[in-house]
C-alpha positions as CSV (number, residue, x, y, z in Angstrom):
1,X,2.6,-83.1,-17.5
2,X,2.7,-85.0,-14.3
3,X,4.5,-82.1,-12.7
4,X,1.7,-79.5,-13.7
5,X,-1.0,-81.7,-12.4
6,X,1.1,-81.8,-8.9
7,X,1.6,-78.1,-8.5
8,X,-2.5,-77.8,-9.2
9,X,-3.0,-80.4,-6.4
10,X,-0.6,-78.8,-3.9
11,X,-2.3,-75.3,-4.5
12,X,-5.7,-77.2,-4.2
13,X,-4.6,-78.4,-0.8
14,X,-4.0,-74.9,0.6
15,X,-7.5,-74.1,-0.6
16,X,-9.1,-77.1,0.9
17,X,-7.3,-76.2,4.2
18,X,-8.8,-72.5,4.3
19,X,-12.1,-73.9,3.6
20,X,-12.0,-76.4,6.4
21,X,-10.3,-74.0,8.9
22,X,-12.1,-70.8,8.3
23,X,-15.4,-70.0,9.6
24,X,-18.3,-69.5,7.0
25,X,-18.7,-66.0,8.2
26,X,-15.1,-65.0,7.2
27,X,-15.2,-67.0,3.9
28,X,-18.1,-64.7,3.1
29,X,-16.9,-61.4,4.2
30,X,-15.5,-58.9,1.7
31,X,-13.1,-56.5,3.7
32,X,-12.9,-53.0,2.8
33,X,-10.7,-52.4,-0.2
34,X,-11.2,-55.6,-2.0
35,X,-14.0,-56.6,-4.6
36,X,-14.6,-60.2,-3.4
37,X,-14.0,-62.8,-0.5
38,X,-12.1,-65.8,0.2
39,X,-14.7,-68.2,-1.0
40,X,-15.3,-66.5,-4.4
41,X,-11.4,-66.6,-5.0
42,X,-11.3,-70.2,-4.3
43,X,-14.5,-71.2,-6.5
44,X,-13.3,-68.9,-9.3
45,X,-10.2,-71.1,-9.5
46,X,-12.4,-74.1,-9.8
47,X,-14.4,-72.6,-12.5
48,X,-11.6,-71.0,-14.5
49,X,-9.8,-74.2,-14.7
50,X,-12.9,-76.0,-16.0
51,X,-13.4,-72.9,-18.4
52,X,-9.9,-73.0,-19.8
53,X,-9.2,-76.6,-20.2
54,X,-12.5,-78.2,-21.1
55,X,-14.3,-75.1,-22.4
56,X,-11.9,-74.0,-24.7
57,X,-11.3,-77.7,-25.8
58,X,-15.1,-77.7,-26.9
59,X,-16.0,-80.2,-24.2
60,X,-18.6,-80.0,-21.5
61,X,-17.6,-78.5,-18.1
62,X,-18.0,-80.4,-15.0
63,X,-19.4,-77.4,-13.0
64,X,-22.9,-75.8,-13.3
65,X,-23.9,-73.1,-15.6
66,X,-24.8,-71.3,-12.3
67,X,-21.4,-71.9,-11.0
68,X,-19.9,-70.4,-14.5
69,X,-22.2,-67.3,-14.0
70,X,-21.4,-66.6,-10.4
71,X,-17.7,-67.2,-10.4
72,X,-16.2,-66.3,-13.8
73,X,-13.9,-63.4,-14.5
74,X,-15.4,-60.0,-13.9
75,X,-18.1,-61.3,-11.4
76,X,-18.2,-60.7,-7.5
77,X,-20.1,-62.2,-4.6
78,X,-23.7,-61.4,-4.9
79,X,-24.8,-63.6,-1.7
80,X,-23.4,-65.4,0.9
81,X,-22.4,-69.1,0.4
82,X,-23.9,-71.9,2.9
83,X,-21.8,-74.6,4.3
84,X,-23.3,-76.8,1.5
85,X,-21.8,-74.5,-1.3
86,X,-18.4,-74.8,0.7
87,X,-18.7,-78.7,0.8
88,X,-19.5,-79.0,-2.8
89,X,-16.2,-76.7,-3.7
90,X,-14.3,-78.7,-1.3
91,X,-15.4,-81.9,-3.1
92,X,-14.5,-80.2,-6.6
93,X,-11.1,-78.8,-5.6
94,X,-9.3,-82.3,-6.1
95,X,-11.9,-84.3,-7.8
96,X,-11.9,-82.1,-10.9
97,X,-8.0,-81.9,-11.3
98,X,-8.0,-85.6,-10.9
99,X,-10.5,-86.0,-13.6
100,X,-8.7,-83.6,-15.8
101,X,-5.6,-85.7,-15.3
102,X,-7.4,-88.9,-16.3
103,X,-8.9,-87.3,-19.5
104,X,-5.7,-85.9,-20.5
105,X,-3.8,-89.1,-20.2
106,X,-6.8,-90.8,-22.1
107,X,-6.0,-88.2,-25.0
108,X,-9.4,-86.6,-24.7
109,X,-8.1,-83.1,-25.4
110,X,-7.7,-82.9,-29.2
111,X,-9.1,-79.7,-30.3
112,X,-8.6,-76.3,-28.8
113,X,-9.8,-72.8,-29.4
114,X,-7.0,-70.4,-29.1
115,X,-7.4,-67.9,-26.5
116,X,-5.5,-65.0,-25.2
117,X,-5.8,-64.2,-21.4
118,X,-5.4,-61.1,-19.5
119,X,-1.8,-61.3,-19.2
120,X,-1.6,-61.5,-22.8
121,X,-0.6,-65.0,-22.9
122,X,-2.3,-66.8,-25.8
123,X,-3.1,-70.4,-24.9
124,X,-3.3,-72.6,-27.9
125,X,-3.9,-75.6,-26.4
126,X,-5.0,-77.9,-23.5
127,X,-1.3,-78.4,-22.3
128,X,-1.1,-74.4,-22.4
129,X,-4.2,-73.9,-20.4
130,X,-3.4,-76.7,-17.8
131,X,0.1,-75.2,-17.3
132,X,-1.3,-71.5,-17.4
133,X,-4.0,-72.6,-14.7
134,X,-1.2,-72.9,-12.1
135,X,0.2,-69.2,-12.7
136,X,-3.8,-68.1,-12.4
137,X,-4.4,-70.2,-9.3
138,X,-1.3,-68.7,-7.7
139,X,-2.4,-65.4,-8.3
140,X,-5.7,-66.2,-6.5
141,X,-3.7,-68.1,-3.8
142,X,-2.1,-64.4,-3.1
143,X,-5.5,-62.8,-3.1
144,X,-6.8,-65.3,-0.5
145,X,-3.5,-64.6,1.6
146,X,-4.2,-61.1,1.4
147,X,-8.0,-61.4,2.4
148,X,-7.0,-63.4,5.3
149,X,-4.4,-60.9,6.4
150,X,-7.2,-58.1,6.0
151,X,-9.5,-60.1,8.0
152,X,-7.2,-60.8,10.7
153,X,-6.9,-64.4,10.4
């Protein structure tokens, strides 16, 4: 599983760089032809990782219920985020993956509620969820790159 966590961290490094270098105004901007913005895509990956790994394992998520409601599948930005929102997300990007790795290594994930994702892949364990999460985050990295291009950055 070390390899799966390493992939996640490397993707989160890219997201962290975007949050550090793209102005807040552009993190919030939804270009024509898109349903969401750069920040939404990044925060959505944080929330989804928690829901897939912890939520389906019957464990408490390490993100707020408000974040889940705002960034779960099927949502879109309803307000501009603040610098504080960005700072929180930057902290969560790496810390929550490291916590998941610690919890994995300690054997915390013993139960899992099977779940079939949009791509018709069925997740049957936390291991499946951790591995699938990398695919999911790769999709959203692609969206972020497309959004950057559409915004001219």
